[in-house]
C-alpha positions in Angstrom: -50.5 57.4 10.6 -50.1 55.1 13.5 -46.9 54.3 15.2 -45.3 50.9 14.7 -45.4 48.8 17.8 -42.3 47.0 19.1 -41.4 43.7 17.6 -42.5 40.8 19.6 -39.5 38.9 21.0 -41.4 35.7 20.4 -41.9 36.5 16.7 -38.3 37.5 16.3 -37.1 34.3 18.0 -39.2 32.2 15.7 -37.8 33.9 12.6 -34.2 33.4 13.9 -34.9 29.8 14.7 -36.3 29.1 11.2 -33.3 30.8 9.7 -30.9 28.7 11.7 -32.8 25.5 10.8 -32.7 26.4 7.1 -29.0 27.2 7.3 -28.2 24.0 9.2 -30.3 22.0 6.8 -28.4 23.5 3.8 -25.0 22.7 5.4 -26.1 19.2 6.2 -27.3 18.6 2.6 -24.0 20.0 1.3 -22.0 17.7 3.6 -24.1 14.7 2.5 -23.6 15.6 -1.2 -19.9 15.9 -0.8 -19.6 12.7 1.2 -21.6 10.7 -1.3 -19.7 12.2 -4.2 -16.3 11.3 -2.7 -17.4 7.8 -1.8 -19.0 7.0 -5.1 -16.7 5.0 -7.4 -15.1 7.0 -10.3 -15.8 4.7 -13.3 -13.9 6.9 -15.6 -10.6 6.9 -13.7 -10.6 3.8 -11.5 -10.0 0.4 -13.1 -12.7 -2.2 -12.8 -12.0 -4.7 -10.0 -13.6 -8.1 -10.1 -14.4 -10.2 -7.1 -11.6 -12.6 -6.3 -12.0 -16.1 -7.9 -10.9 -18.0 -4.8 -7.8 -20.0 -4.3 -9.2 -23.2 -6.0 -10.3 -21.5 -9.1 -7.0 -19.6 -9.3 -5.1 -22.8 -9.1 -7.3 -24.2 -11.9 -6.5 -21.2 -14.0 -2.8 -21.7 -13.6 -3.1 -25.4 -14.3 -5.2 -24.7 -17.4 -2.5 -22.3 -18.6 0.2 -25.0 -18.0 -2.0 -27.5 -19.8 -2.0 -25.3 -22.9 1.7 -24.5 -22.8 2.6 -28.1 -22.2 0.4 -29.2 -25.1 2.0 -26.5 -27.3 5.4 -27.8 -26.4 4.5 -31.2 -27.9 3.9 -29.5 -31.2 7.1 -27.6 -31.0 9.0 -30.8 -30.3 7.4 -32.4 -33.3 8.7 -29.6 -35.5 12.1 -29.6 -33.9 12.6 -33.3 -34.5 11.0 -33.4 -38.0 8.6 -36.1 -36.8 6.5 -36.0 -40.0 9.3 -35.7 -42.4 9.5 -39.5 -42.8 7.0 -42.3 -42.6 3.4 -42.5 -43.8 2.9 -38.8 -43.4 6.0 -37.6 -45.2 4.1 -36.2 -48.2 1.9 -34.2 -45.8 4.9 -32.8 -43.9 4.7 -29.2 -45.2 1.0 -28.9 -44.6 1.3 -30.5 -41.1 4.0 -27.9 -40.3 1.6 -25.1 -41.0 -1.1 -26.7 -39.0 1.3 -27.4 -36.1 2.3 -23.8 -35.8 -1.3 -22.7 -36.1 -2.4 -24.8 -33.1 0.7 -23.7 -31.2 -0.6 -20.2 -31.5 -4.1 -21.2 -30.5 -2.7 -23.0 -27.4 -0.7 -20.0 -26.3 -3.8 -17.8 -26.7 -5.6 -20.4 -24.6 -3.0 -20.1 -21.8 -3.4 -16.3 -21.8 -7.2 -16.6 -21.6 -6.9 -19.0 -18.7 -4.8 -16.5 -16.8 -6.9 -13.5 -17.7 -10.0 -15.3 -16.4 -8.6 -15.4 -12.9 -7.3 -11.9 -12.9 -8.9 -9.4 -10.4 -8.2 -6.4 -12.7 -8.8 -6.4 -16.4 -5.4 -6.7 -18.2 -5.4 -5.7 -21.9 -9.0 -6.9 -22.5 -12.3 -5.9 -21.0 -14.1 -8.5 -18.8 -16.9 -9.1 -21.4 -14.4 -10.0 -24.1 -12.6 -12.4 -21.6 -16.0 -14.0 -21.0 -16.4 -14.6 -24.7 -12.9 -16.1 -25.0 -13.0 -18.3 -22.0 -16.4 -19.7 -22.9 -15.2 -20.2 -26.5 -12.2 -22.1 -25.2 -14.4 -24.3 -23.0 -16.8 -25.0 -25.8 -14.1 -25.8 -28.3 -12.4 -28.3 -26.0 -15.7 -29.7 -24.9 -16.9 -30.2 -28.5 -13.6 -31.8 -29.6 -13.6 -34.0 -26.5 -17.2 -35.1 -27.1 -16.2 -36.1 -30.7 -13.3 -38.1 -29.3 -15.5 -39.9 -26.7 -18.1 -40.7 -29.3 -15.4 -42.1 -31.6 -14.0 -44.2 -28.8 -17.4 -45.6 -27.9 -18.1 -46.4 -31.5 -14.8 -48.3 -31.7 -15.4 -50.2 -28.5 -18.9 -51.2 -29.5 -17.8 -52.2 -33.0 -19.9 -49.6 -34.8 -16.9 -48.0 -36.4 -13.2 -48.7 -36.6 -11.2 -51.3 -34.8 -11.4 -51.5 -31.0 -7.8 -52.9 -31.0 -6.5 -49.5 -32.1 -7.9 -47.9 -28.9 -5.0 -48.6 -26.7 -3.7 -46.9 -23.5 -2.4 -44.0 -25.6 -5.8 -43.4 -27.2 -7.5 -43.5 -23.8 -5.0 -41.2 -22.3 -5.5 -38.7 -25.2 -9.2 -38.6 -24.5 -8.7 -38.2 -20.8 -6.2 -35.5 -21.4 -8.7 -33.4 -23.4 -11.4 -34.2 -20.9 -9.3 -32.7 -18.2 -8.6 -29.6 -20.2 -12.3 -29.1 -21.0 -13.3 -29.5 -17.4 -10.7 -27.0 -16.3 -11.9 -24.3 -18.8 -15.5 -25.1 -17.8 -14.7 -24.2 -14.2 -13.0 -21.0 -15.3 -15.8 -20.1 -17.7 -18.5 -20.5 -15.0 -16.5 -18.6 -12.4 -15.6 -15.6 -14.6 -19.1 -15.3 -15.9 -20.5 -15.1 -12.4 -17.9 -12.6 -11.2 -17.7 -10.3 -14.2 -21.5 -9.7 -14.4 -21.3 -10.1 -18.2 -24.6 -10.7 -20.1 -25.6 -14.2 -21.3 -25.0 -13.1 -24.8 -21.2 -13.0 -24.2 -21.2 -16.6 -23.1 -23.5 -17.7 -25.9 -21.2 -15.9 -28.5 -18.2 -17.8 -27.2 -20.0 -21.1 -27.4 -21.2 -20.4 -30.9 -17.7 -19.6 -31.9 -16.4 -23.1 -31.0 -17.7 -25.0 -34.0 -16.5 -22.2 -36.3 -13.0 -22.5 -34.9 -12.9 -26.2 -35.1 -14.2 -26.0 -38.7 -11.5 -23.6 -39.6 -8.7 -25.7 -38.1 -9.9 -29.2 -39.1 -11.5 -28.4 -42.5 -11.0 -25.0 -43.9 -7.3 -24.6 -43.4 -6.4 -28.1 -44.6 -8.5 -27.5 -47.7 -6.8 -24.2 -48.4 -3.4 -25.9 -48.0 -4.5 -28.4 -50.7 -5.6 -25.7 -53.0 -2.3 -23.9 -52.6 -0.4 -27.0 -53.3 1.3 -27.2 -49.9 -0.4 -30.4 -49.0 -1.7 -33.2 -51.3 -5.4 -34.1 -51.3 -6.4 -36.4 -48.5 
């Protein structure tokens, strides 16, 4: 049995140094983990915050909302003054009342969509659904305006209708809808860019436009005729 020699100071120093390095490394990793955990956003508890739309787009959003509310007020005035109770549309008065209140509701929804599209934080609806709605509003107004423009062009060119019927009121009507469509187009593009929604959301909104127009202009009037609320037209 031999005697154990003394421990070399150099070897002991190396062991202690390696131990200190491992301990320091572990503490550093722990601090880095805690820092990254505390700085990472908590998607489960923190509300989604969208990038600001900018002052100009925000103004467009408020103007679009006012456009919708003002347009809805016209229909309310029609109902309050019994505009269609006399004259050539008297027999359609009951059906037009139903249609009037239907479009009033749609215009109020449009005003809400315009304001939601410029909100930095989601209110009531997730950003993807707002994308669908704002693109749907833009496409609906755009498609309706396109139809009006084509009709005006056909009247002026003599292809259909009488050009004399296209007076200042008719031109103003077309320009009014053109302004609304342009405003919602700005909102749709801005919200899509800021929300990070997939293209499918915008496409879904656009595809819903002809469906909505078909319901309001064709399906609902046809239903009113079937129910006897409005005569056949």
